[in-house]
C-alpha positions as CSV (number, residue, x, y, z in Angstrom):
1,M,110.6,71.1,124.3
2,V,107.6,70.2,122.2
3,G,107.1,66.8,123.7
4,L,107.4,67.8,127.1
5,I,104.8,70.7,126.6
6,D,102.3,68.2,125.0
7,L,103.1,65.5,128.0
8,V,102.4,68.2,130.4
9,Q,98.8,69.5,128.8
10,K,97.9,65.4,128.8
11,T,98.7,64.9,132.0
12,L,98.2,68.0,134.2
13,T,95.6,70.2,132.4
14,T,93.0,68.1,131.0
15,P,90.6,69.2,129.8
16,H,92.2,73.3,129.1
17,P,95.1,74.0,127.4
18,L,98.3,75.4,129.4
19,D,98.1,78.7,127.8
20,R,94.6,78.6,129.5
21,Y,96.1,78.3,133.1
22,L,99.0,80.1,132.3
23,E,97.0,83.4,131.3
24,L,95.3,83.1,134.6
25,V,98.8,84.4,135.9
26,R,99.6,86.9,133.3
27,P,97.6,86.9,129.8
28,T,100.8,87.2,128.2
29,L,102.5,84.5,129.8
30,T,101.8,81.7,126.7
31,L,103.9,78.3,125.6
32,R,102.0,78.1,122.0
33,D,99.2,81.0,121.3
34,M,100.8,84.4,120.4
35,R,99.5,87.2,122.2
36,A,100.3,91.2,122.0
37,E,100.0,93.9,124.4
38,I,98.8,97.7,123.4
39,T,101.2,99.8,124.5
40,H,100.4,103.3,123.2
41,V,97.0,104.4,121.4
42,R,97.1,107.3,119.5
43,R,94.7,108.9,116.7
44,S,96.6,109.4,113.6
45,A,93.9,111.0,111.7
46,V,90.2,111.6,111.2
47,G,88.4,108.1,111.8
48,S,91.5,106.3,112.1
49,L,93.0,104.5,115.4
50,T,96.4,103.6,115.6
51,L,97.7,100.8,118.2
52,T,101.3,99.7,119.0
53,L,101.5,96.3,119.8
54,K,104.4,94.4,122.3
55,P,103.7,90.7,120.8
56,T,104.8,87.9,122.8
57,R,107.9,85.7,121.9
58,Q,106.8,83.9,119.3
59,W,106.2,87.1,117.0
60,S,108.3,86.4,114.0
61,G,107.7,89.9,111.8
62,H,106.5,90.4,108.7
63,E,107.1,91.3,105.4
64,A,105.7,94.5,104.1
65,G,102.5,94.4,102.6
66,Q,101.7,91.3,104.8
67,Y,98.4,91.2,107.3
68,V,98.2,89.7,111.0
69,Q,94.9,88.2,112.1
70,L,93.9,90.3,115.5
71,G,91.2,88.6,117.9
72,V,89.5,90.4,120.4
73,I,86.6,89.2,122.9
74,I,83.7,91.3,123.0
75,N,81.0,90.2,125.1
76,G,82.6,86.7,125.9
77,V,82.9,85.9,122.0
78,R,86.1,86.1,120.5
79,H,86.4,88.0,117.0
80,V,89.0,87.9,114.5
81,R,90.1,90.4,112.0
82,C,92.6,91.2,109.6
83,Y,94.9,94.1,109.5
84,S,97.8,95.3,107.8
85,P,100.8,96.5,110.1
86,V,101.7,99.7,109.3
87,N,105.3,100.1,110.0
88,A,108.8,98.8,108.4
89,Q,109.6,95.2,108.3
90,G,112.2,94.1,110.3
91,R,111.7,96.6,113.4
92,R,114.2,96.2,115.8
93,D,112.2,96.2,119.0
94,R,110.0,93.6,117.5
95,H,106.8,96.0,118.1
96,I,103.8,96.1,115.5
97,E,101.7,99.1,114.6
98,L,98.2,99.0,112.9
99,T,96.3,101.7,112.1
100,I,92.3,100.7,111.9
101,K,89.4,102.7,110.7
102,A,86.3,102.8,112.2
103,H,83.7,101.3,109.6
104,P,80.1,102.1,110.4
105,H,79.4,98.4,110.7
106,G,82.3,97.1,112.0
107,L,82.0,95.2,115.1
108,V,85.9,95.1,116.4
109,S,87.0,98.3,115.0
110,N,84.5,100.0,116.5
111,Y,85.5,98.2,120.1
112,L,89.0,98.8,119.3
113,H,88.1,102.7,118.5
114,E,85.9,102.7,122.3
115,N,87.8,100.5,124.3
116,A,91.4,100.0,123.1
117,I,94.0,101.0,126.3
118,P,97.4,100.9,126.7
119,G,98.0,97.4,128.8
120,M,95.0,95.8,126.8
121,V,96.1,92.0,125.7
122,V,94.6,90.7,122.3
123,D,95.3,87.3,120.4
124,L,97.8,87.4,117.2
125,D,98.3,85.3,114.5
126,P,101.7,85.2,112.6
127,A,101.8,87.3,109.5
128,A,100.4,85.9,106.4
129,G,99.8,87.1,102.9
130,V,101.3,86.8,99.3
131,F,100.7,90.8,98.9
132,H,104.0,92.0,99.8
133,L,107.6,93.3,98.3
134,P,109.4,90.8,96.7
135,Q,113.2,90.2,97.1
136,P,115.6,91.3,95.5
137,R,113.5,94.7,95.0
138,P,112.0,96.0,91.8
139,E,113.7,99.0,90.0
140,Q,110.5,100.9,89.8
141,I,107.6,100.8,92.1
142,V,104.1,102.4,91.9
143,L,102.1,102.2,95.4
144,I,98.5,102.8,94.7
145,S,95.6,103.1,97.3
146,G,92.5,104.3,98.8
147,G,91.0,105.0,102.3
148,S,92.1,102.2,104.9
149,G,94.0,100.7,102.0
150,I,97.0,102.9,102.9
151,T,98.1,100.5,105.5
152,P,100.4,97.5,103.6
153,V,101.6,100.1,100.9
154,L,102.3,102.2,103.7
155,S,104.5,99.5,105.2
156,M,105.9,99.0,102.2
157,L,107.1,102.5,101.3
158,R,108.7,102.7,105.3
159,T,110.2,99.5,104.7
160,L,112.3,101.1,101.0
161,A,112.9,104.3,102.9
162,N,114.1,102.5,105.8
163,E,116.6,100.5,103.2
164,N,117.6,103.7,101.3
165,Y,116.0,102.3,98.2
166,R,117.6,103.6,95.2
167,G,114.5,102.9,92.3
168,R,111.8,105.0,91.6
169,V,108.7,105.3,93.7
170,L,105.4,106.8,93.0
171,F,102.8,106.7,96.2
172,L,99.7,107.6,95.2
173,H,96.5,108.0,97.8
174,Y,92.9,108.8,97.5
175,N,91.0,110.0,100.3
176,R,87.9,112.1,101.3
177,S,90.4,115.2,102.3
178,P,93.6,115.6,103.9
179,E,92.6,115.4,107.5
180,W,91.4,111.4,106.8
181,V,94.9,110.5,105.6
182,P,96.7,108.6,108.5
183,H,100.3,109.7,108.9
184,R,100.3,111.9,106.3
185,A,102.9,114.2,107.7
186,E,105.4,111.4,107.7
187,L,104.2,110.6,104.2
188,E,105.2,114.2,103.3
189,A,108.5,114.0,105.3
190,I,109.3,110.5,103.9
191,A,108.9,112.2,100.2
192,M,110.9,115.4,101.4
193,Q,113.8,113.5,102.4
194,H,114.2,110.9,99.6
195,S,114.4,112.4,96.3
196,N,113.5,109.3,94.2
197,I,110.1,108.9,95.8
198,R,107.0,110.9,94.8
199,V,104.6,110.8,97.1
200,E,100.6,112.5,95.9
201,F,97.4,112.5,97.7
202,R,94.2,112.8,95.4
203,Y,90.7,114.0,96.8
204,P,87.8,113.4,94.2
205,E,85.2,113.7,96.7
206,T,86.3,117.5,97.5
207,G,85.7,117.9,93.6
208,Q,89.7,119.3,93.7
209,H,91.1,116.0,91.9
210,A,89.3,113.6,89.5
211,P,88.7,109.9,90.0
212,F,92.0,107.6,88.9
213,G,92.4,107.5,85.3
214,Y,95.4,106.8,83.3
215,D,95.8,110.4,82.4
216,E,96.4,110.8,85.8
217,L,98.9,108.0,86.2
218,E,100.9,108.9,83.0
219,S,101.7,112.2,84.1
220,L,102.9,111.3,87.6
221,A,104.7,108.1,86.5
222,P,105.1,107.7,82.9
223,W,107.6,104.8,83.6
224,F,104.7,102.9,84.9
225,S,104.3,100.6,82.8
226,S,108.0,99.0,83.3
227,A,107.3,99.2,87.1
228,Q,105.8,96.7,89.3
229,T,102.1,98.4,90.8
230,Y,100.7,97.4,94.5
231,L,97.5,98.2,94.7
232,C,95.0,98.2,97.6
233,G,91.8,99.9,98.5
234,P,88.1,100.0,97.8
235,P,86.2,98.6,95.0
236,G,85.7,101.6,92.6
237,L,89.5,102.0,93.1
238,M,90.5,98.8,92.5
239,A,88.4,98.4,89.4
240,A,89.7,101.9,87.5
241,V,93.0,100.4,88.1
242,R,92.6,97.2,87.1
243,T,90.7,98.8,83.8
244,V,93.9,100.8,83.0
245,Y,96.6,97.8,83.9
246,E,94.1,95.1,81.7
247,A,93.8,98.0,78.5
248,E,97.5,98.4,78.6
249,Q,98.0,94.3,79.0
250,L,100.1,94.9,82.4
251,G,97.9,92.8,84.3
252,D,100.9,90.5,85.2
253,R,103.0,93.4,86.8
254,L,99.7,94.5,89.1
255,H,99.6,92.9,92.6
256,S,96.8,93.9,94.4
257,E,95.0,93.0,98.0
258,E,91.5,93.4,99.3
259,F,90.0,93.6,102.7
260,T,86.1,94.5,101.3
261,L,84.4,92.1,100.1
262,T,82.7,92.3,96.6
263,T,80.4,89.9,95.7
264,V,78.7,88.7,93.0
265,S,74.7,89.2,93.0
266,A,72.7,86.7,93.8
267,D,68.8,86.5,94.2
268,P,67.7,84.8,97.5
269,A,64.6,83.5,95.3
270,D,66.8,81.2,93.1
271,A,68.0,79.5,95.8
272,E,66.8,75.8,96.7
273,G,68.0,72.8,98.5
274,K,68.6,72.1,101.7
275,V,72.2,72.4,103.3
276,T,73.4,69.7,105.5
277,F,75.7,70.2,108.6
278,S,76.9,67.4,108.5
279,G,79.4,67.7,111.2
280,S,76.0,68.5,113.8
281,G,73.6,66.6,112.3
282,V,71.4,69.8,111.3
283,I,69.8,70.4,108.4
284,A,68.3,73.5,107.2
285,E,66.6,75.2,103.8
286,N,68.9,77.1,101.5
287,T,68.1,80.7,101.8
288,G,71.2,81.7,98.9
289,A,73.5,83.1,101.6
290,S,76.9,82.2,102.3
291,L,77.4,78.8,104.3
292,L,79.3,80.9,106.7
293,E,76.2,83.1,107.5
294,Q,73.6,79.8,107.0
295,A,75.7,78.0,109.6
296,E,75.8,80.8,112.3
297,K,71.7,81.2,111.2
298,A,70.9,77.6,112.1
299,G,72.8,78.2,115.4
300,L,76.1,76.5,114.6
301,A,79.6,78.5,115.7
302,P,82.0,77.7,113.0
303,E,85.4,79.4,113.0
304,Y,86.1,82.4,110.8
305,G,88.2,85.1,110.6
306,C,88.0,87.8,108.2
307,R,85.0,86.9,106.2
308,M,86.4,87.9,103.2
309,G,87.9,85.2,101.9
310,I,91.6,86.4,103.1
311,C,92.9,84.1,105.9
312,F,91.5,80.8,105.4
313,T,90.4,80.4,109.1
314,C,87.0,79.2,108.2
315,T,88.1,76.5,105.6
316,A,85.3,73.4,105.9
317,V,85.2,69.7,103.6
318,K,82.3,69.5,101.1
319,H,81.4,66.6,101.1
320,S,78.9,67.1,98.4
321,G,77.0,69.1,96.0
322,C,77.3,72.6,94.3
323,T,78.5,75.8,95.7
324,R,78.9,79.1,94.1
325,N,82.5,81.3,94.9
326,L,80.4,84.7,95.9
327,K,83.8,86.6,94.7
328,T,84.0,85.3,91.4
329,G,80.7,83.8,90.3
330,E,82.3,80.4,89.9
331,L,80.5,77.1,90.3
332,D,82.1,74.3,91.9
333,S,81.1,70.4,91.9
334,D,83.5,68.7,93.0
335,P,83.1,66.3,96.5
336,E,85.3,65.9,99.2
337,K,86.6,69.2,98.8
338,S,88.3,72.2,101.4
339,I,86.5,75.4,100.6
340,Q,86.0,78.5,102.6
341,I,82.5,78.8,103.4
342,C,82.4,82.7,104.1
343,V,82.7,83.2,100.1
344,N,80.8,80.4,99.2
345,A,77.1,79.6,99.1
346,P,75.0,76.8,98.2
347,V,73.7,76.0,94.8
348,G,71.0,73.1,95.5
349,D,71.6,70.6,98.1
350,V,74.9,71.0,99.8
351,D,76.6,68.8,102.2
352,I,79.4,70.5,104.2
353,A,81.6,69.1,107.2
354,I,80.4,71.5,110.0
């Protein structure tokens, strides 16, 4: 069948792939590309939008905690962002739920908040990511999240509840106030229905609670040292949790996912050399920004997805030169190496295959 599709594309549909013609008939009629139709739109909390998607037949599901890449066309340009499904894995109707927070400068999130309606079709990539519940399930689990980081751990909790998981669970979520917590009523209902699941909310900004710390965790889950912990949230919360786990020598029991890019500070005045985009014949002065940003400033349009080093859409081959990882600060001088251009910046002269 694959060979037949390839033959049709080569002989009958040049210069465009067959899916480009099929989408003129119906946007969700595809052979290779995966898409999804929005079937429901609802406001799940202040600043949050929950979309229910009906994916095309290529969708094979997700593991609780993984993310998907969602693509939308804005002013004629395709933009891709990563979002974690909030529904439990193994949903029978194969639908996907995404809860999306509108970020102040979020192009895609704000576009969806303003324009998403039932019937709208978006691009979709298969679920990916190593941040997910393992098999078999751990005997004890701690789920910690903050703000929009609730999405992957909510999927984990829903999955555990659906499986009638018997181990102990702490679900600890930090947010501005109760009104900002998406799916709060359902979380409270899960805790009432399952005596082994404890759900706790903390609102440090209101003055009701202190920021995360060892004493708080010890009081809520004195057994946390023997549990597997899954963490997703803003940089401050992530750092606080890591500090506790490292101090307790529990780093191997802490698993985390980041959806905001925390970069190593660099002074643009220190930037030197030139960046050669050898795939395009363009040479530009090094500004110290990421290779993706410098390529865009030079008038190029390399593929990208999350812009934070998660999805690997922007991978390109570095032919020569030294780059700095903007997340870790590490330097890399290996030639002919694939790197993520959204989280790597040139240090001196660099030749990149873009």
